[in-house]
N, C-alpha and C positions, 0 to 999 in steps of 0.2 A: 308747382314743381316742374322743373325742367327735365326733359328726357335725355339730356346730354348728347344730342345728335343721333340717338338711336331711333330707328323707325320701328314702331310697334304695330304689328298687324292687328286689326280689330276682329276679323272673322277668320280664325285659323283652326282647321280641323286636324288634329293629330291624335293618334292612338297611343295609349300608354302601353309600352312594350315591357314584357318581363323576360329577362334573359335574351333580349334582342330579337326574339322571334314571335312569341305569343302575346297577343293583346288581351286585355281583360274580357273583351267580348268573346274572343276565341276560347278562353278558359271557361266562360259561362256556357258556351255551346257544348264544350266537351263534358262539362258537369251535367248538362241536360241530357245528353246521350247516355251518360253513365247511370243517371237516375232512371231513364227510360229502360235501360238494360235490367235494372233491378225490378222494375214494375213488370216487364215482360216475363222475367223468370218467375215472378210470383203468380202471374196469370197461368203459366204453363205448369205450375207446381213443381218446378225443377229444384233438385237438391244436389249438393255436392259438386261433382265434376260438370254436370250439365249446366248448373247455375253459373259456375265460373266461366264456362265457354260462352254462354249467352252474354254475360257482362263484358268479357274481353272483346267479343265481336262488336258490341255496341260502342265500346271505348275506341276501337280501331276505326269504326265508322265516324265517330266524332273527330278523330285526328284527320281522317281523309277529308271530312267536310270543311275543316278549317285550313287545309293546305292551300297554298297559293299556286295555281297552275302556271306553267312557263309562258303560255300564250297570253295570259292576262294577269300579270303579277300584282296588280292593284286590288283585285277582288279575290275573296275566298271562293273555294269550290262550291259551297252551298249557294252563294250569290250568283255564280255563273249558271248553276242548274235552275235557280229560280228565274233568272232572266230568259233562259231557254223556254220555260213554260209560259212566260208572259209574252213571248215573241208573237208577232202577227204572221201567221202562216198562209193567209189568203193572198197577200200582196207580195210583189217582188220589188226589191230595191237594188238597182245596179250600183256597182262601185264606180267612183270617179277615178278612172285610170290616169288621167292627167295629173291628179294630185299625187299619186304614188310615183309616177314617172319623174316628177320634179324632185322628189326626195332622193331618188336613186341617182340623179344627175349631179346633185350637189356633193 
């Protein structure tokens, strides 16, 4: 079969977006936080309003965890927090200022 002149990339990573904002992984993380809210409310033996508050707070934490920060729009907030915990705090890495100065001059 001919590809009619189209270049087809072999290794392309793309998220499936729903409504242009949430990916399937983000929805899965929100569902995990929602289920965690129900589990926590059962551990606390919460009923009624307290159970609703606990579930809503966990749902909000799920939405915050899947939000994309302005400083790093490629990663979700939970990935940024995980990378902070995995960061090496014993060493110091200086920034290459000449690299950033070249970008500003162009």
